[in-house]
C-alpha positions in Angstrom: 101.4 108.2 114.4 98.7 110.1 116.3 100.9 113.0 117.1 102.1 113.4 113.6 98.5 113.3 112.4 97.2 115.8 114.9 100.0 118.2 114.0 98.9 118.1 110.3 95.0 118.1 110.6 93.6 121.6 110.8 96.6 123.1 109.2 95.3 122.5 105.6 92.7 124.4 103.8 90.2 121.4 103.5 87.0 120.7 105.4 87.9 118.8 108.5 85.9 115.9 107.5 88.0 115.5 104.5 91.2 115.8 106.5 90.1 113.1 108.9 89.1 111.0 106.0 92.5 111.3 104.4 94.2 110.5 107.5 91.9 107.5 108.3 92.5 106.0 104.8 96.2 106.4 105.1 96.2 104.7 108.6 94.1 101.8 107.3 96.2 101.4 104.1 99.5 101.6 106.0 98.4 99.0 108.4 98.1 101.2 111.5 94.5 100.1 111.8 94.3 96.4 110.8 91.2 94.5 109.4 88.7 93.6 112.0 90.1 96.4 114.4 87.4 98.4 116.2 87.3 102.2 115.5 85.4 104.0 118.1 84.7 107.7 117.5 86.3 108.6 120.8 89.5 106.7 119.8 89.8 108.3 116.5 88.9 111.8 117.7 91.9 111.3 120.2 94.2 109.9 117.5 93.5 112.7 115.1 93.1 115.5 117.6 89.5 116.5 116.4 86.1 116.4 117.8 83.7 113.3 117.1 81.6 115.0 114.5 84.1 115.0 111.6 85.1 111.5 112.6 81.5 110.4 112.3 81.2 112.0 108.9 84.6 110.4 107.8 83.6 106.9 108.9 80.5 107.2 106.8 82.5 108.0 103.6 85.1 105.4 104.5 82.3 102.8 104.7 81.0 103.8 101.3 84.6 103.3 99.9 85.0 99.8 101.4 87.6 100.7 104.0 85.2 100.4 107.0 82.2 98.3 108.1 79.7 99.8 110.6 78.1 96.9 112.5 75.0 96.9 114.8 75.9 97.3 118.5 79.6 97.1 117.7 80.2 100.3 115.7 82.9 100.8 113.1 85.6 98.3 112.3 88.2 98.0 109.7 86.9 96.1 106.7 88.6 92.8 105.8 89.1 92.6 102.0 87.0 89.4 101.0 87.8 87.0 98.2 85.0 88.5 96.4 86.4 92.0 96.7 89.9 90.8 95.6 88.4 88.9 92.6 86.6 92.1 91.5 89.7 94.2 92.0 92.0 91.9 90.0 89.5 91.5 87.2 89.8 95.2 86.6 93.5 95.2 87.0 94.1 92.5 84.5 92.2 94.6 81.9 93.9 97.9 82.8 97.5 96.8 83.5 97.9 94.4 80.5 96.8 97.2 78.1 98.9 99.6 79.9 102.0 97.5 79.7 101.4 96.9 76.0 101.1 100.6 75.3 104.1 101.6 77.6 106.2 99.2 75.6 105.3 100.8 72.4 105.6 104.4 73.8 108.2 104.4 76.6 111.1 106.8 76.1 114.6 106.3 77.6 113.7 108.7 80.3 110.5 106.7 81.1 112.4 103.5 81.5 115.0 105.1 83.7 112.2 106.4 85.9 110.9 102.9 86.2 114.5 101.6 86.9 114.8 104.1 89.7 111.4 102.9 91.3 112.8 99.4 91.1 115.9 100.3 93.0 114.0 102.2 95.6 111.8 99.0 96.0 114.7 96.7 96.3 116.2 99.0 99.1 112.8 99.3 100.9 112.3 95.4 100.7 115.9 94.7 102.0 115.1 97.0 104.9 111.7 95.5 105.5 110.2 99.0 105.2 106.9 97.5 104.2 104.9 100.6 104.2 107.4 102.3 101.8 107.3 98.9 99.8 103.5 99.2 99.3 103.8 103.0 98.4 106.4 102.1 95.7 104.4 99.2 94.4 101.6 101.6 93.6 103.9 104.2 92.3 105.5 101.8 89.8 102.1 100.5 88.4 100.7 104.2 88.2 103.8 105.2 86.5 103.3 102.5 83.8 99.7 103.7 83.4 101.0 107.1 82.8 103.6 105.9 80.3 100.9 104.3 78.4 99.8 107.7 77.2 96.0 106.9 77.7 94.7 109.3 80.2 91.5 107.3 80.7 93.6 104.4 82.2 95.2 106.6 84.8 91.9 108.2 85.6 90.1 104.9 86.2 92.9 103.7 88.3 93.1 106.4 90.8 90.4 105.0 93.2 91.4 101.4 92.5 94.9 101.9 93.6 94.0 103.0 97.0 92.7 99.5 97.5 95.6 97.9 95.5 98.0 99.4 98.0 96.0 98.3 101.0 95.7 94.7 99.8 99.4 94.6 98.9 100.4 96.0 102.3 98.4 93.4 104.2 100.6 90.6 102.6 103.7 92.6 101.9 106.0 90.7 104.4 105.6 87.6 102.3 104.9 89.0 98.9 107.3 91.8 98.6 110.5 90.0 97.4 108.6 88.0 94.8 106.7 91.1 93.6 109.9 93.1 93.0 111.4 90.3 91.0 108.3 90.2 88.8 108.5 94.0 88.5 112.0 93.6 87.1 110.7 91.3 84.4 107.9 93.7 83.6 110.2 96.7 83.2 112.6 94.6 81.0 109.7 93.8 78.8 108.6 97.4 78.5 112.1 98.5 77.7 112.3 95.8 75.0 109.5 97.6 73.1 107.7 94.3 72.6 104.0 94.8 73.4 103.2 91.1 73.5 106.0 90.4 75.9 105.1 93.4 78.1 101.3 92.2 78.2 102.4 88.6 79.1 104.8 89.9 81.9 101.9 92.0 83.3 99.4 89.1 83.3 101.9 86.8 84.9 102.7 89.3 87.7 99.0 89.8 88.2 98.4 86.1 88.4 100.9 85.7 91.1 99.7 88.8 92.9 96.1 87.6 92.9 97.1 84.0 94.2 98.9 85.6 97.2 96.1 88.0 97.9 93.5 85.2 97.9 95.7 83.2 100.3 96.0 86.0 102.6 92.2 86.7 102.5 91.5 83.1 103.3 93.9 83.3 106.2 91.6 85.8 107.7 94.2 88.7 108.3 94.7 87.3 111.8 98.1 89.1 112.0 99.9 91.6 109.9 103.7 91.8 110.4 103.2 90.0 113.7 100.6 92.4 115.1 97.0 91.7 115.9 94.1 94.1 115.5 92.8 95.7 118.7 89.4 94.4 119.7 
């Protein structure tokens, strides 16, 4: 991971702090850095092939976004999504995604449904291969695509920041959750294809109910391991 990131950083026309922030977010969301894992400036500077200054600046932004906690005498550690954080996230998702599903059912074209079916197939393949990073990416891609199909640009705009956290929370429990999630996604897409807004809204809410229950269970377990790996102290 570090070599890939080091090759990329500095090659883009973005401030170095923003490049480090993007790479740091991705590493946390993808599970390269686990909840509770200590992130020293020296370690991150080595991982990303940069000096400590842009790392320090990126950590401050990541803390404001909720991905990192900076503790006295310990420094920065990866945040652990709490039950409260998850409750807040799903409260918003229930409003956004139920409306998006209803609108998508009313407005989806045959091409839109085909695009959703293609994402379902990719998700099935990634789940069978246990490519959990890809599964998490596709989970977000499917939901964002439904938001786009809804035709309401405000829904997509509001969801952009939210879905970084959605993907992170999903990734942390993907090993257990993925097969169930994709089965629910099939029901959701079937409902959208039917053109029945009520059915699509019910499917979205049923999916979110199951997803939130899994996320709460994972949070209560303390994120001790993810995919069999423990965070570095």
